C-alpha positions in Angstrom: -10.5 21.8 8.0 -10.3 21.9 4.1 -6.5 21.5 4.0 -6.5 18.6 6.4 -9.2 16.9 4.4 -7.2 17.3 1.2 -4.2 15.7 2.9 -6.2 12.8 4.0 -7.6 12.3 0.5 -4.0 12.3 -0.9 -3.1 9.6 1.6 -6.2 7.6 0.7 -5.6 7.8 -3.0 -1.9 6.9 -2.6 -2.8 3.8 -0.6 -5.7 2.8 -2.9 -3.6 3.2 -6.0 -0.6 1.2 -4.7 -2.4 -1.4 -2.6 -6.1 -1.9 -3.5 -6.7 -0.9 -7.1 -5.6 -4.1 -8.7 -7.1 -6.5 -6.2 -9.9 -8.8 -7.4 -8.9 -8.4 -11.0 -9.1 -4.6 -10.8 -12.6 -4.4 -9.3 -11.8 -3.9 -5.6 -13.8 -1.2 -3.8 -13.3 0.9 -0.7 -15.4 2.6 2.0 -14.7 5.9 3.6 -16.3 6.1 7.1 -16.9 9.8 8.2 -18.0 11.4 11.4 -21.1 13.2 10.2 -23.4 13.9 7.3 -21.6 17.1 6.5 -18.3 15.3 6.6 -19.6 12.7 4.2 -20.7 15.4 1.8 -17.5 17.3 2.0 -15.5 14.1 1.5 -17.5 13.3 -1.6 -17.1 16.8 -3.1 -13.4 17.0 -2.3 -12.6 13.5 -3.5 -14.5 14.0 -6.8 -12.6 17.3 -7.3 -9.2 15.6 -6.5 -10.0 12.8 -9.0 -10.9 15.3 -11.8 -7.7 17.3 -11.2 -5.5 14.2 -11.2 -7.4 12.3 -14.0 -8.5 9.3 -11.9 -11.2 7.3 -13.7 -13.2 6.2 -10.7 -16.6 7.2 -9.6 -17.8 7.7 -6.0 -21.1 7.6 -4.1 -22.0 9.1 -0.7 -24.7 7.8 1.7 -26.3 10.0 4.3 -29.8 10.9 5.5 -31.9 14.0 4.9 -30.2 17.1 3.5 -27.1 19.1 4.4 -26.1 22.6 3.5 -22.5 23.5 2.4 -21.5 27.0 1.3 -25.2 28.0 0.8 -26.0 24.9 -1.3 -28.3 22.1 -0.2 -27.3 18.5 -0.9 -29.2 15.3 -0.5 -27.9 11.8 -1.1 -29.6 11.8 -4.5 -28.4 15.2 -5.6 -24.8 14.7 -4.6 -24.7 11.3 -6.4 -25.7 12.9 -9.7 -29.4 11.8 -9.5 -28.9 8.2 -8.4 -32.0 7.5 -6.2 -31.3 7.0 -2.6 -32.9 3.5 -2.6 -30.5 2.5 -5.5 -27.2 3.6 -4.0 -26.1 0.2 -2.8 -27.1 -1.4 -6.1 -25.3 1.3 -8.1 -22.1 0.8 -6.0 -21.9 -2.8 -7.4 -21.1 -1.4 -10.9 -17.4 -1.6 -11.8 -16.9 2.2 -12.2 -17.8 2.9 -8.6 -14.8 2.3 -6.4 -15.5 4.5 -3.3 -18.6 4.6 -1.0 -18.5 7.5 1.5 -20.8 6.9 4.5 -22.1 8.6 7.6 -23.9 6.0 9.8 -25.7 4.5 6.8 -24.2 1.3 5.5 -21.8 1.0 8.5 -23.9 -2.0 9.5 -25.9 -4.5 7.5 -24.1 -3.7 4.3 -23.0 -6.6 2.1 -20.5 -5.9 -0.6 -18.0 -8.8 -1.3 -15.7 -6.6 -3.4 -15.1 -4.3 -0.5 -11.4 -4.7 0.3 -10.4 -1.4 2.0 -11.8 0.9 4.6 -10.6 4.4 5.5 -11.9 5.4 8.9 -12.1 9.1 9.9 -14.5 8.7 12.8 -14.3 7.6 16.4 -15.7 4.1 16.8 -17.1 2.7 20.0 -16.5 -0.9 20.9 -19.6 -2.4 19.3 -19.6 0.1 16.5 -16.0 -0.8 15.7 -16.8 -4.5 15.3 -19.9 -3.8 13.2 -18.2 -1.3 11.0 -15.0 -3.1 10.2 -16.9 -6.3 9.7 -18.2 -4.9 6.5 -14.9 -6.0 5.0 -15.6 -9.6 6.1 -17.4 -10.8 3.0 -15.9 -13.4 0.8 -15.1 -13.2 -2.9 -12.9 -15.2 -5.3 -9.2 -14.2 -4.8 -10.0 -12.0 -1.8 -7.4 -13.1 0.8 -6.7 -9.8 2.5 -8.3 -6.6 3.4 -7.0 -3.2 4.6 -8.0 -0.6 7.2 -6.4 2.8 7.3 -7.6 4.6 10.4 -7.0 8.4 10.9 -8.6 8.5 14.4 -8.7 5.4 16.5 -5.8 3.7 18.2 -4.9 0.1 17.3 -5.1 -0.9 21.0 -8.7 0.4 21.1 -9.8 -1.6 18.1 -8.0 -4.7 19.4 -9.9 -4.4 22.7 -13.2 -4.0 20.8 -12.6 -7.3 18.9 -11.2 -9.4 21.7 -14.5 -10.6 23.1 -15.2 -12.1 19.7 -11.8 -13.5 18.8 -9.3 -15.6 20.8 -6.2 -15.2 18.5 -4.1 -12.2 17.9 -6.0 -10.0 15.6 -3.9 -6.8 15.1 -0.3 -6.5 14.2 1.7 -3.4 15.4 3.6 -3.4 12.2 6.4 -5.4 10.6 10.1 -4.5 10.6 11.9 -5.3 7.4 15.0 -6.6 9.1 12.8 -8.9 11.3 11.1 -10.1 8.2 14.5 -11.0 6.6 15.3 -12.9 9.8 12.0 -14.8 9.3 13.1 -15.8 5.8 16.4 -17.0 7.2 14.7 -19.0 9.9 12.5 -20.7 7.2 15.6 -21.7 5.3 17.2 -23.1 8.6 14.1 -25.3 8.9 14.4 -26.4 5.3 16.8 -25.1 2.7 14.9 -24.4 -0.5 17.5 -24.0 -3.3 17.5 -21.0 -5.5 17.2 -23.2 -8.6 14.0 -24.6 -7.1 12.4 -21.2 -6.8 13.5 -20.2 -10.4 12.1 -23.5 -11.8 8.7 -23.1 -10.2 8.4 -19.5 -11.5 9.0 -20.7 -15.0 6.3 -23.3 -14.6 3.5 -20.8 -13.7 1.8 -19.2 -16.6 0.3 -15.8 -15.7 -2.0 -16.0 -18.8 -3.5 -19.4 -17.8 -6.4 -19.6 -15.3 -5.3 -22.9 -13.9 -2.1 -24.5 -12.6 -1.1 -27.0 -15.3 0.1 -30.5 -14.8 3.8 -29.8 -14.8 3.5 -27.2 -12.0 1.3 -29.6 -10.0 3.8 -32.4 -10.4 6.7 -30.1 -9.4 4.8 -29.2 -6.2 4.0 -32.8 -5.4 7.6 -33.9 -5.7 8.9 -31.0 -3.6 6.2 -31.6 -0.9 7.1 -35.3 -0.7 10.8 -34.5 -0.4 10.1 -32.1 2.5 8.0 -34.7 4.3 10.7 -37.4 3.8 13.6 -35.2 4.9 12.2 -33.3 7.9 11.8 -34.9 11.3 8.2 -34.5 12.4 7.3 -35.5 15.9 7.4 -38.7 18.0 8.7 -42.1 16.8 8.0 -44.7 19.4 9.1 -43.5 22.8 11.6 -41.0 21.3 10.4 -37.5 20.7 12.1 -36.0 17.7 12.5 -32.3 16.9 9.4 -31.3 14.9 11.1 -29.5 12.1 8.3 -30.3 9.7 5.8 -28.5 12.0 8.3 -25.6 12.4 8.6 -25.3 8.7 4.8 -25.1 8.3 4.5 -22.5 11.1 7.3 -20.2 9.9 6.1 -20.6 6.3 2.5 -19.5 7.2 3.8 -16.6 9.2 5.8 -15.5 6.1 2.7 -15.7 3.9 0.8 -13.5 6.4 3.5 -10.8 6.8 4.9 -10.4 3.3 1.7 -8.9 1.7 1.9 -6.2 4.4 5.4 -5.3 3.5 4.8 -5.6 -0.2 1.5 -3.7 -0.5 1.3 -1.4 2.5 4.9 -0.3 2.7 5.6 -0.7 -1.0 8.5 -3.2 -0.2 9.3 -5.4 -3.2 12.2 -7.8 -3.6 12.6 -10.5 -6.3 13.9 -13.2 -4.0 11.1 -12.6 -1.5 8.5 -12.5 -4.3 9.7 -15.9 -5.7 9.6 -17.5 -2.2 6.2 -16.0 -1.5 4.8 -17.4 -4.8 6.1 -20.9 -4.1 5.0 -21.0 -0.5 1.5 -19.8 -1.4 1.0 -23.1 -3.3 3.4 -25.4 -1.6 1.9 -24.9 1.9 -1.5 -25.8 0.6 -0.1 -29.1 -0.6 1.5 -30.0 2.7 -0.9 -31.7 5.3 -0.7 -30.8 9.0 -0.2 -34.5 9.6 2.7 -35.6 7.3 1.4 -39.2 7.5 -1.7 -38.1 5.5 -1.8 -37.7 1.7 -1.0 -34.5 0.0 -3.7 -31.9 -0.1 -5.3 -31.0 -3.4 -4.7 -27.3 -3.9 -6.9 -24.7 -5.5 -6.6 -24.6 -9.2 -6.6 -20.9 -9.8 -3.3 -19.2 -10.4 -2.4 -16.1 -8.4 -1.9 -14.0 -11.5 -0.9 -10.8 -9.6 2.0 -12.6 -7.7 3.3 -14.1 -10.9 3.3 -10.8 -12.8 5.1 -9.1 -9.9 7.9 -11.7 -10.1 8.0 -11.3 -13.9 8.2 -7.5 -13.6 11.1 -7.6 -11.1 12.9 -10.2 -13.2 12.6 -8.0 -16.3 13.8 -4.9 -14.4 16.9 -6.7 -13.2 17.6 -8.0 -16.7 17.4 -4.5 -18.1 19.7 -3.1 -15.4 22.2 -5.9 -16.1 22.2 -5.1 -19.8 23.1 -1.5 -18.9 26.0 -2.8 -16.8 24.6 -1.1 -13.7 23.0 -3.6 -11.4 21.6 -2.0 -8.2 19.5 -3.3 -5.4 16.6 -1.1 -6.4 14.0 -3.7 -5.3 14.8 -3.4 -1.6 13.7 0.2 -1.5 10.3 0.3 0.1 8.6 3.0 -2.0 7.5 3.7 -5.5 10.5 4.7 -7.6 10.6 8.1 -9.2 9.6 7.7 -12.8 11.2 10.7 -14.4 14.5 12.4 -14.0 14.3 15.5 -11.9 15.3 19.0 -13.0 18.6 20.2 -11.6 18.2 23.3 -9.4 19.4 25.6 -12.2 16.6 24.4 -14.3 14.1 25.0 -11.5 15.4 28.6 -11.2 15.1 29.1 -15.0 11.6 27.7 -15.1 10.5 30.0 -12.2 11.9 33.1 -13.9 10.2 32.3 -17.2 6.8 31.4 -15.7 6.5 34.2 -13.1 8.9 36.8 -14.4 11.0 36.9 -11.2 14.7 37.5 -11.3 16.1 34.6 -9.4 19.9 34.1 -9.8 22.9 32.3 -8.3 22.0 33.5 -4.8 18.6 31.8 -4.9 20.0 28.7 -6.4 22.6 28.6 -3.6 19.8 28.9 -1.1 17.7 26.1 -2.6 20.8 24.0 -2.7 21.5 24.5 1.0 17.8 23.8 1.8 18.0 20.6 -0.3 21.2 19.4 1.4 19.7 19.9 4.9 16.6 18.0 3.9 18.6 15.2 2.2 20.7 14.6 5.3 17.7 14.7 7.7 17.5 11.2 9.0 13.9 11.5 10.0 12.8 12.5 6.5 15.1 9.9 5.0 13.2 7.2 6.9 9.9 8.6 5.7 11.1 8.4 2.0 12.5 4.9 2.5 9.4 3.5 4.1 6.5 5.1 2.4 5.0 5.7 -1.1 6.1 9.0 -2.6 2.7 10.5 -2.3 2.7 9.9 1.4 6.3 11.2 1.8 5.3 14.4 0.0 2.9 15.3 2.8 5.7 15.2 5.4 7.9 17.1 3.0 5.4 20.0 2.8 5.6 20.3 6.6 9.4 20.4 6.9 9.8 22.5 3.7 7.5 25.1 5.2 9.8 25.3 8.2 12.8 25.7 6.0 11.1 28.5 4.1 10.5 30.4 7.3 14.2 30.1 8.1 15.2 32.0 4.9 13.9 35.4 6.2 17.3 36.5 7.2 19.2 34.3 4.7 17.6 35.2 1.3 14.9 37.9 1.7 14.3 37.9 -2.1 13.4 34.2 -2.2 11.5 34.3 1.1 9.3 37.2 -0.1 8.4 35.4 -3.4 7.6 32.1 -1.6 5.5 33.9 1.0 3.5 36.1 -1.4 3.0 33.9 -4.4 1.3 30.7 -3.5 1.5 29.2 -7.0 5.2 29.8 -7.2 5.6 28.4 -3.7 3.7 25.2 -4.7 5.8 24.8 -7.8 9.1 25.1 -6.0 7.9 22.9 -3.2 6.9 20.1 -5.6 10.2 20.4 -7.6 12.3 20.4 -4.4 10.5 17.4 -3.1 11.3 15.4 -6.2 14.9 16.7 -6.2 15.4 15.8 -2.5 13.6 12.4 -2.7 15.7 11.5 -5.7 18.9 12.3 -3.9 17.8 10.3 -0.8 17.1 7.3 -2.9 20.4 7.7 -4.7 22.1 7.6 -1.3 20.3 4.3 -0.4 21.5 2.7 -3.7 25.2 3.5 -3.1 
């Protein structure tokens, strides 16, 4: 269905922009796995159109066999890819401008692209096919330490079952609760208390414009690592078995490193204190040997530039808020903040009257206000806004807003008729109301 496809593309682009785009120094790529040749062609045409309308700079390629007819027009892989020969598709995809490869059977197996960091699956995958397809992400590249799969069709349990014959450890997480994650941080500090001054000092020693960790930062990490080894009990001493707090610290720390990127990138959760701890642990845990009696490990020299810049950005934001005398815990809100101040309802009414020549007045403003209040206090929608990027939240808003519009038949016939009979006006008010409601919900969270 065309509308469903557009909604999926909105979700894909929201995820890619927030999570994938800046990986691998801004060269990360994604694959969209579709259910048929026609689906691949439709995805390609719809995604290209979406990017043109929203001014995205990326290029896409589709891969499928033979030809397919859509709305009376025949497409081959070469024609839909603007003349790129079929045998050159994989090579063309390596160019930096191409960020999305849309496939139907082709390239689901045997395809080797190290910069592939995300996969969007819109197809049922059998056991062997699931392993073969998702394994396209399993190609190494510098700075590639995580990959993402967004699946519209398959259940997590089914994918886990498909992989279990090949892996003995837990391979799929059912998700991460933010409160549980805060508990994890607390548990880490119980194992070993890292002072706030230590985190702040390390952040100042990392230069985001340098390619390597310089001597002062290395020396700082060495001293901290030796201190942790000296102060934490770690296993047996003679016949007495001591509490292995050193091993506990390593275990909790590694769990923290695995879970925080999910919260920060998939859910959009960002917090300065967590970012500083994540940055420190990323290097510190590489220094610490599993056996504390062995020498410190030589860590990789490359700086995680993205992590440093996130910390710098959050520090700057807090400093600016402090200067304004209005410090708020904005960084704990797991979604992208609204960038512009929303129009009040009266301005929405005025804009609609000017653009469409309707005669909305105080009654229609009162109706929109009542609809906004109902949506603002809707706990289910509040959770959607708190835990998702705005682009994803807007999809849910469209559904609930449509229901509210239907309810206005007896309440405000004038508004209802315009919304039902003028699709452009409907879309305009829907978008403005979403921004209005989302802003109010986020304001409630800040109070």
